[in-house]
C-alpha positions in Angstrom: 26.4 27.7 140.2 25.3 30.7 142.3 23.8 33.6 140.5 25.5 37.0 141.3 22.8 39.6 142.0 23.6 43.2 141.0 22.8 45.7 143.8 21.9 49.4 143.4 25.5 50.5 143.8 26.5 48.3 140.9 23.9 49.1 138.4 26.3 51.0 136.2 28.2 47.7 135.7 25.4 46.1 133.7 26.4 45.5 130.1 24.4 47.8 127.8 23.7 44.9 125.4 22.0 43.0 128.3 19.9 46.0 129.1 18.8 46.3 125.5 18.0 42.5 125.4 15.9 42.9 128.5 14.0 45.8 127.1 13.4 43.9 123.9 11.8 41.2 126.0 9.6 43.7 127.9 8.5 45.2 124.6 7.5 41.7 123.3 5.8 40.7 126.6 3.7 43.9 126.6 2.8 43.6 122.9 4.3 47.0 122.2 4.9 47.6 118.5 8.3 49.1 119.2 10.6 50.0 122.1 11.7 53.2 120.3 10.0 55.6 118.0 9.9 59.3 117.6 9.7 60.8 121.1 9.6 57.3 122.8 12.7 55.3 123.6 12.5 52.7 126.4 16.0 51.5 125.5 17.5 54.9 126.2 15.5 55.6 129.3 16.3 52.3 131.0 19.9 52.4 129.9 20.3 55.9 131.3 18.5 55.0 134.5 20.7 52.1 135.2 24.1 53.4 134.1 24.0 57.2 134.8 23.7 58.1 138.4 23.0 61.8 137.7 20.2 61.0 135.2 18.8 58.4 137.7 18.6 61.2 140.3 16.8 63.5 137.8 14.4 60.8 136.8 13.6 60.0 140.5 13.0 63.7 141.2 10.7 63.9 138.2 8.7 60.9 139.3 8.8 62.0 143.0 10.6 58.8 144.0 12.1 59.3 147.4 15.8 58.5 148.0 15.0 55.9 150.6 12.4 53.9 148.6 
């Protein structure tokens, strides 16, 4: 069975539960005590980045990520 890859114009289609599962794995792999605490929420950041185009643009501007990268 061929795996369907999600392209940048389809990121908003990723199920939020899958995003949270992936972040949980990242947190475990990096030996981070928690993925979200006061003032720190990897779950919300990644979910917003993947599912909200306007927030993604704002984050990219903040990080000085060029549109064509």
